[in-house]
One Martini backbone bead per residue (centre of mass of N, CA, C, O) as a GRO file, in nm:
protein
  346
    1MET     BB    1  10.453  12.533   6.063
    2LEU     BB    2  10.184  12.406   6.145
    3ALA     BB    3  10.278  12.113   6.124
    4ALA     BB    4  10.498  12.145   6.356
    5VAL     BB    5  10.241  12.241   6.566
    6ASP     BB    6  10.100  11.952   6.549
    7PRO     BB    7  10.012  11.729   6.807
    8TRP     BB    8   9.775  11.539   6.643
    9ARG     BB    9   9.955  11.412   6.447
   10PHE     BB   10  10.006  11.122   6.306
   11HIS     BB   11  10.244  10.869   6.428
   12ALA     BB   12  10.428  10.608   6.356
   13HIS     BB   13  10.545  10.313   6.576
   14PRO     BB   14  10.685  10.020   6.496
   15ASP     BB   15  10.880   9.963   6.733
   16THR     BB   16  10.660   9.942   6.947
   17TRP     BB   17  10.491   9.720   6.818
   18PHE     BB   18  10.712   9.506   6.818
   19VAL     BB   19  10.759   9.486   7.123
   20VAL     BB   20  10.468   9.419   7.210
   21VAL     BB   21  10.421   9.171   7.029
   22LEU     BB   22  10.664   9.007   7.128
   23ALA     BB   23  10.571   8.993   7.426
   24ALA     BB   24  10.297   8.858   7.371
   25PHE     BB   25  10.407   8.606   7.231
   26GLY     BB   26  10.591   8.507   7.460
   27TYR     BB   27  10.362   8.467   7.662
   28TRP     BB   28  10.192   8.271   7.499
   29TYR     BB   29  10.408   8.052   7.463
   30ALA     BB   30  10.460   8.000   7.764
   31VAL     BB   31  10.164   7.921   7.840
   32ARG     BB   32  10.108   7.699   7.602
   33ARG     BB   33  10.403   7.540   7.603
   34VAL     BB   34  10.577   7.559   7.868
   35GLY     BB   35  10.387   7.529   8.112
   36PRO     BB   36  10.280   7.231   8.079
   37ARG     BB   37  10.571   7.111   8.098
   38VAL     BB   38  10.651   7.223   8.378
   39MET     BB   39  10.384   7.135   8.541
   40GLY     BB   40  10.248   6.858   8.437
   41GLY     BB   41   9.932   6.904   8.510
   42ARG     BB   42   9.908   6.991   8.830
   43ALA     BB   43   9.832   7.290   8.744
   44THR     BB   44   9.777   7.605   8.691
   45VAL     BB   45   9.935   7.804   8.472
   46VAL     BB   46   9.709   8.038   8.445
   47THR     BB   47   9.536   8.321   8.518
   48ARG     BB   48   9.319   8.564   8.445
   49ARG     BB   49   9.452   8.785   8.615
   50GLN     BB   50   9.735   8.759   8.489
   51VAL     BB   51   9.656   8.828   8.200
   52LEU     BB   52   9.542   9.110   8.261
   53CYS     BB   53   9.799   9.231   8.383
   54PHE     BB   54   9.985   9.193   8.140
   55SER     BB   55   9.812   9.350   7.938
   56ALA     BB   56   9.819   9.619   8.097
   57GLY     BB   57  10.127   9.655   8.078
   58LEU     BB   58  10.140   9.672   7.768
   59LEU     BB   59   9.950   9.914   7.746
   60ALA     BB   60  10.132  10.112   7.899
   61ILE     BB   61  10.365  10.099   7.697
   62GLU     BB   62  10.205  10.190   7.450
   63LEU     BB   63  10.112  10.468   7.558
   64ALA     BB   64  10.406  10.580   7.620
   65SER     BB   65  10.537  10.500   7.308
   66ASP     BB   66  10.300  10.639   7.162
   67TRP     BB   67  10.060  10.776   7.013
   68PRO     BB   68  10.064  11.096   7.162
   69ILE     BB   69  10.264  11.102   7.404
   70HIS     BB   70  10.539  11.080   7.265
   71ASP     BB   71  10.511  11.340   7.088
   72LEU     BB   72  10.461  11.542   7.315
   73ALA     BB   73  10.724  11.478   7.478
   74GLU     BB   74  10.940  11.531   7.231
   75ASN     BB   75  10.808  11.839   7.132
   76TYR     BB   76  10.637  12.002   7.382
   77LEU     BB   77  10.579  11.841   7.673
   78PHE     BB   78  10.667  11.777   8.004
   79SER     BB   79  10.406  11.649   8.112
   80ALA     BB   80  10.414  11.413   7.909
   81HIS     BB   81  10.688  11.309   8.005
   82MET     BB   82  10.591  11.239   8.294
   83LEU     BB   83  10.368  11.040   8.214
   84GLN     BB   84  10.556  10.846   8.069
   85HIS     BB   85  10.729  10.772   8.321
   86MET     BB   86  10.499  10.656   8.494
   87LEU     BB   87  10.421  10.423   8.307
   88ILE     BB   88  10.712  10.290   8.304
   89SER     BB   89  10.757  10.278   8.640
   90LEU     BB   90  10.451  10.238   8.794
   91PHE     BB   91  10.270  10.046   8.599
   92ALA     BB   92  10.402   9.827   8.418
   93PRO     BB   93  10.587   9.654   8.607
   94PRO     BB   94  10.375   9.539   8.815
   95LEU     BB   95  10.187   9.413   8.602
   96LEU     BB   96  10.390   9.217   8.475
   97LEU     BB   97  10.459   9.065   8.740
   98LEU     BB   98  10.164   8.979   8.807
   99GLY     BB   99  10.139   8.814   8.520
  100MET     BB  100  10.361   8.621   8.638
  101PRO     BB  101  10.425   8.327   8.715
  102ALA     BB  102  10.637   8.147   8.903
  103TRP     BB  103  10.745   7.957   8.677
  104LEU     BB  104  10.826   8.189   8.483
  105ILE     BB  105  11.035   8.327   8.659
  106ARG     BB  106  11.215   8.077   8.690
  107HIS     BB  107  11.264   8.042   8.384
  108ILE     BB  108  11.398   8.317   8.331
  109LEU     BB  109  11.604   8.267   8.597
  110ARG     BB  110  11.775   8.007   8.524
  111PRO     BB  111  12.015   8.147   8.476
  112ARG     BB  112  12.276   8.223   8.673
  113TRP     BB  113  12.313   8.524   8.602
  114ALA     BB  114  12.018   8.610   8.648
  115ALA     BB  115  11.981   8.518   8.940
  116GLY     BB  116  12.224   8.675   9.058
  117THR     BB  117  12.131   8.959   8.978
  118VAL     BB  118  11.861   8.958   9.137
  119ARG     BB  119  11.980   8.894   9.421
  120VAL     BB  120  12.130   9.171   9.424
  121LEU     BB  121  11.944   9.401   9.276
  122GLY     BB  122  11.666   9.295   9.435
  123ARG     BB  123  11.727   9.428   9.678
  124PRO     BB  124  11.576   9.668   9.845
  125LEU     BB  125  11.814   9.864   9.886
  126VAL     BB  126  11.934   9.852   9.601
  127ALA     BB  127  11.678   9.907   9.432
  128GLY     BB  128  11.598  10.176   9.563
  129LEU     BB  129  11.859  10.334   9.504
  130MET     BB  130  11.864  10.294   9.198
  131PHE     BB  131  11.590  10.417   9.125
  132ASN     BB  132  11.636  10.703   9.257
  133THR     BB  133  11.882  10.770   9.088
  134VAL     BB  134  11.740  10.763   8.815
  135ILE     BB  135  11.531  10.978   8.881
  136ALA     BB  136  11.729  11.208   8.938
  137ILE     BB  137  11.874  11.204   8.659
  138SER     BB  138  11.610  11.224   8.472
  139HIS     BB  139  11.576  11.544   8.597
  140ALA     BB  140  11.815  11.652   8.479
  141PRO     BB  141  11.888  11.885   8.251
  142PHE     BB  142  12.116  11.743   8.089
  143TRP     BB  143  11.951  11.480   8.041
  144VAL     BB  144  11.694  11.582   7.909
  145ASN     BB  145  11.826  11.735   7.669
  146ALA     BB  146  11.981  11.492   7.553
  147THR     BB  147  11.738  11.294   7.500
  148LEU     BB  148  11.578  11.498   7.310
  149GLU     BB  149  11.825  11.543   7.094
  150HIS     BB  150  11.865  11.212   7.126
  151HIS     BB  151  11.695  10.941   7.046
  152PRO     BB  152  11.869  10.692   7.131
  153LEU     BB  153  11.905  10.794   7.425
  154HIS     BB  154  11.604  10.785   7.496
  155PHE     BB  155  11.570  10.483   7.480
  156TRP     BB  156  11.785  10.406   7.700
  157ALA     BB  157  11.653  10.569   7.926
  158HIS     BB  158  11.389  10.404   7.933
  159LEU     BB  159  11.518  10.130   7.983
  160LEU     BB  160  11.650  10.203   8.253
  161LEU     BB  161  11.389  10.278   8.398
  162PHE     BB  162  11.244  10.005   8.363
  163VAL     BB  163  11.453   9.816   8.501
  164SER     BB  164  11.464   9.963   8.775
  165ALA     BB  165  11.160   9.923   8.829
  166LEU     BB  166  11.154   9.618   8.831
  167LEU     BB  167  11.350   9.591   9.074
  168MET     BB  168  11.182   9.759   9.274
  169TRP     BB  169  10.914   9.568   9.251
  170PHE     BB  170  11.004   9.277   9.311
  171PRO     BB  171  10.996   9.257   9.636
  172VAL     BB  172  10.684   9.316   9.643
  173ILE     BB  173  10.580   9.065   9.448
  174ASN     BB  174  10.751   8.851   9.535
  175LYS     BB  175  10.720   8.475   9.642
  176LEU     BB  176  11.005   8.372   9.619
  177GLU     BB  177  11.244   8.246   9.834
  178GLU     BB  178  11.512   8.267   9.639
  179PHE     BB  179  11.417   8.566   9.641
  180PRO     BB  180  11.361   8.874   9.691
  181THR     BB  181  11.168   8.987   9.976
  182LEU     BB  182  10.866   9.088  10.159
  183SER     BB  183  10.682   9.184  10.392
  184ALA     BB  184  10.402   9.348  10.462
  185THR     BB  185  10.539   9.580  10.620
  186GLY     BB  186  10.780   9.617  10.427
  187ARG     BB  187  10.618   9.714  10.182
  188MET     BB  188  10.506   9.974  10.304
  189VAL     BB  189  10.774  10.110  10.374
  190TYR     BB  190  10.907  10.093  10.095
  191LEU     BB  191  10.689  10.259   9.935
  192PHE     BB  192  10.708  10.514  10.102
  193LEU     BB  193  11.003  10.578  10.026
  194GLN     BB  194  10.941  10.602   9.715
  195SER     BB  195  10.754  10.869   9.771
  196VAL     BB  196  10.977  11.074   9.881
  197VAL     BB  197  11.217  11.130   9.686
  198PRO     BB  198  11.055  11.259   9.433
  199ASN     BB  199  10.997  11.539   9.585
  200VAL     BB  200  11.251  11.692   9.507
  201PRO     BB  201  11.196  11.754   9.202
  202VAL     BB  202  10.920  11.879   9.252
  203ALA     BB  203  11.013  12.136   9.392
  204PHE     BB  204  11.165  12.251   9.146
  205LEU     BB  205  10.924  12.255   8.947
  206VAL     BB  206  10.724  12.438   9.120
  207MET     BB  207  10.932  12.674   9.246
  208SER     BB  208  11.033  12.772   8.992
  209ASP     BB  209  11.087  13.068   8.789
  210GLY     BB  210  11.205  12.884   8.568
  211VAL     BB  211  11.324  12.707   8.309
  212LEU     BB  212  11.502  12.405   8.327
  213TYR     BB  213  11.450  12.332   8.015
  214ARG     BB  214  11.563  12.418   7.711
  215PHE     BB  215  11.384  12.259   7.518
  216TYR     BB  216  11.099  12.363   7.636
  217ALA     BB  217  11.158  12.668   7.604
  218ASN     BB  218  11.178  12.630   7.268
  219ALA     BB  219  10.920  12.498   7.245
  220PRO     BB  220  10.622  12.455   7.132
  221HIS     BB  221  10.282  12.581   7.251
  222PRO     BB  222   9.968  12.484   7.143
  223ILE     BB  223   9.839  12.528   7.415
  224ALA     BB  224   9.632  12.725   7.559
  225GLY     BB  225   9.783  12.859   7.855
  226LEU     BB  226  10.053  12.670   7.806
  227ASN     BB  227  10.340  12.723   7.918
  228ALA     BB  228  10.645  12.643   8.035
  229ILE     BB  229  10.579  12.692   8.335
  230ASN     BB  230  10.307  12.544   8.352
  231ASP     BB  231  10.413  12.275   8.245
  232GLN     BB  232  10.615  12.228   8.477
  233GLN     BB  233  10.402  12.235   8.708
  234LEU     BB  234  10.230  12.004   8.598
  235ALA     BB  235  10.449  11.790   8.620
  236GLY     BB  236  10.478  11.810   8.930
  237ALA     BB  237  10.181  11.734   8.991
  238ILE     BB  238  10.187  11.456   8.861
  239MET     BB  239  10.414  11.341   9.038
  240LYS     BB  240  10.283  11.397   9.311
  241VAL     BB  241   9.989  11.300   9.284
  242GLY     BB  242  10.018  11.048   9.115
  243GLY     BB  243  10.260  10.899   9.251
  244THR     BB  244  10.203  10.923   9.555
  245PHE     BB  245   9.897  10.828   9.561
  246TYR     BB  246   9.948  10.563   9.426
  247LEU     BB  247  10.131  10.441   9.647
  248TRP     BB  248   9.933  10.492   9.885
  249GLY     BB  249   9.712  10.311   9.775
  250ILE     BB  250   9.874  10.049   9.794
  251ILE     BB  251   9.928  10.067  10.096
  252THR     BB  252   9.632  10.053  10.182
  253VAL     BB  253   9.572   9.775  10.070
  254LEU     BB  254   9.794   9.626  10.229
  255PHE     BB  255   9.685   9.698  10.510
  256PHE     BB  256   9.403   9.560  10.492
  257ARG     BB  257   9.514   9.281  10.436
  258TRP     BB  258   9.680   9.257  10.693
  259ALA     BB  259   9.446   9.302  10.894
  260ALA     BB  260   9.277   9.060  10.801
  261THR     BB  261   9.488   8.846  10.868
  262GLN     BB  262   9.510   8.912  11.170
  263TYR     BB  263   9.211   8.861  11.237
  264ARG     BB  264   9.206   8.565  11.153
  265SER     BB  265   9.431   8.471  11.343
  266ASP     BB  266   9.292   8.556  11.608
  267GLY     BB  267   9.035   8.391  11.565
  268ASN     BB  268   9.173   8.114  11.551
  269ALA     BB  269   9.303   8.130  11.830
  270ASP     BB  270   9.038   8.154  11.988
  271ASP     BB  271   8.914   7.889  11.889
  272ARG     BB  272   9.140   7.705  11.999
  273ALA     BB  273   9.111   7.787  12.296
  274ALA     BB  274   8.811   7.709  12.331
  275SER     BB  275   8.846   7.413  12.249
  276ALA     BB  276   9.049   7.340  12.472
  277ALA     BB  277   8.867   7.412  12.714
  278GLU     BB  278   8.637   7.216  12.645
  279GLY     BB  279   8.812   6.961  12.658
  280GLU     BB  280   8.890   6.988  12.956
  281GLN     BB  281   8.603   6.975  13.069
  282MET     BB  282   8.534   6.694  12.961
  283LEU     BB  283   8.761   6.544  13.108
  284ALA     BB  284   8.672   6.625  13.394
  285ARG     BB  285   8.392   6.490  13.388
  286ARG     BB  286   8.496   6.202  13.337
  287ARG     BB  287   8.664   6.173  13.597
  288THR     BB  288   8.420   6.204  13.799
  289ARG     BB  289   8.262   5.941  13.670
  290ARG     BB  290   8.483   5.757  13.735
  291PRO     BB  291   8.579   5.490  13.880
  292GLU     BB  292   8.750   5.343  14.101
  293PRO     BB  293   9.012   5.139  14.068
  294ALA     BB  294   8.923   4.919  14.275
  295ALA     BB  295   8.639   4.873  14.163
  296VAL     BB  296   8.725   4.793  13.881
  297LEU     BB  297   8.905   4.554  13.963
  298ALA     BB  298   8.680   4.396  14.110
  299GLY     BB  299   8.480   4.379  13.865
  300ARG     BB  300   8.689   4.209  13.681
  301THR     BB  301   8.844   3.980  13.888
  302GLY     BB  302   8.767   3.966  14.163
  303SER     BB  303   8.757   3.777  14.462
  304ALA     BB  304   8.768   3.548  14.714
  305GLY     BB  305   8.437   3.533  14.690
  306GLY     BB  306   8.404   3.567  14.394
  307ALA     BB  307   8.108   3.653  14.243
  308ARG     BB  308   8.003   3.830  14.485
  309GLY     BB  309   8.248   4.056  14.443
  310ALA     BB  310   8.234   4.158  14.141
  311GLY     BB  311   7.978   4.387  14.186
  312LYS     BB  312   8.126   4.540  14.425
  313ALA     BB  313   8.157   4.798  14.615
  314PRO     BB  314   8.298   4.931  14.899
  315ASP     BB  315   7.985   5.017  15.004
  316GLY     BB  316   7.799   4.754  14.893
  317GLN     BB  317   7.732   4.835  14.616
  318ASP     BB  318   7.636   4.802  14.313
  319ALA     BB  319   7.845   4.764  14.024
  320MET     BB  320   7.903   4.853  13.712
  321PRO     BB  321   8.061   4.723  13.475
  322ARG     BB  322   8.238   4.839  13.215
  323VAL     BB  323   8.227   4.532  13.100
  324LEU     BB  324   7.979   4.331  12.963
  325THR     BB  325   7.959   3.984  13.010
  326TRP     BB  326   7.875   3.650  13.021
  327ASP     BB  327   8.006   3.595  13.296
  328HIS     BB  328   7.838   3.794  13.454
  329VAL     BB  329   7.563   3.663  13.394
  330ALA     BB  330   7.626   3.380  13.510
  331GLU     BB  331   7.690   3.472  13.800
  332GLU     BB  332   7.416   3.601  13.857
  333LEU     BB  333   7.245   3.341  13.815
  334ALA     BB  334   7.393   3.161  14.031
  335ARG     BB  335   7.323   3.373  14.284
  336THR     BB  336   7.023   3.333  14.203
  337PRO     BB  337   6.741   3.234  14.323
  338PRO     BB  338   6.476   3.072  14.283
  339ALA     BB  339   6.156   3.090  14.240
  340GLU     BB  340   5.868   3.081  14.412
  341PRO     BB  341   5.588   2.930  14.431
  342ASP     BB  342   5.250   3.045  14.445
  343GLY     BB  343   5.127   2.739  14.434
  344PRO     BB  344   4.997   2.432  14.367
  345ASP     BB  345   4.990   2.504  14.052
  346GLY     BB  346   5.303   2.584  14.019
   0.00000   0.00000   0.00000
């Protein structure tokens, strides 16, 4: 009996290890073998940040699906079950998507059926409704009891939650124009809406006077002071505080990035306007210094008086020709009289 109520006894989960290792190998193969061939050496195949994000996403899947969180969730605590769902739906999917370069997403969605599916199910409205529907169903008592009593169904329930979460996060992270995406403000509004709907099951978890899930009402509770009611309320707090503030934190980061982009755009616009005004002022000063067209024409072509009128402005003053040539010099020498000798010795 004590062994059955020991939540910290290690249990191996080779199926989880297989999935994580297979995903890591597929990513490595794509980056090392497929990427250079697709990119043709024109650009960086993958950045260090993308590798770290993908690795963190795999780590989130491993933590959610392996000992001890998986064992606590399946046998003892609904709060561990809620933490497991948060890792699968809110942490792993965005990290995995951030870790995949654009060329890799295009390569994965190269089949027509895959691209068509994402174009339809990845639209913000469709993806958001589908994800929140899965969230609502996954907290229904009949569904929770059934998945905990039948392990294969639990696996498919987690897979459904993970896929719907991938589609929900896709328009937020995607930057490929051929697939659904959102603007900066659209991302903030979209994520805010995703934080509102899960508050409905939270209210039932926190405010209920009884245990909603038959399985956890009958399960042993080995942690002192944490009975089924407290465990259920703790699960609601994890979903409320962890999920809501996690999404709001992402919204805050997106807002400051958007504000910084707007500030840079406004600053660049001001710089362009100031530069244009300065250019107009320089052109205006040049126009005021430029000779009259008649004077310029007279200085270049001469008049009926020959060379004597070539350098004269309309007011009788000598005007410097715009382009000084040897002909101007010769004309000036021809019309200048020789100097008078100073004396008999000159």
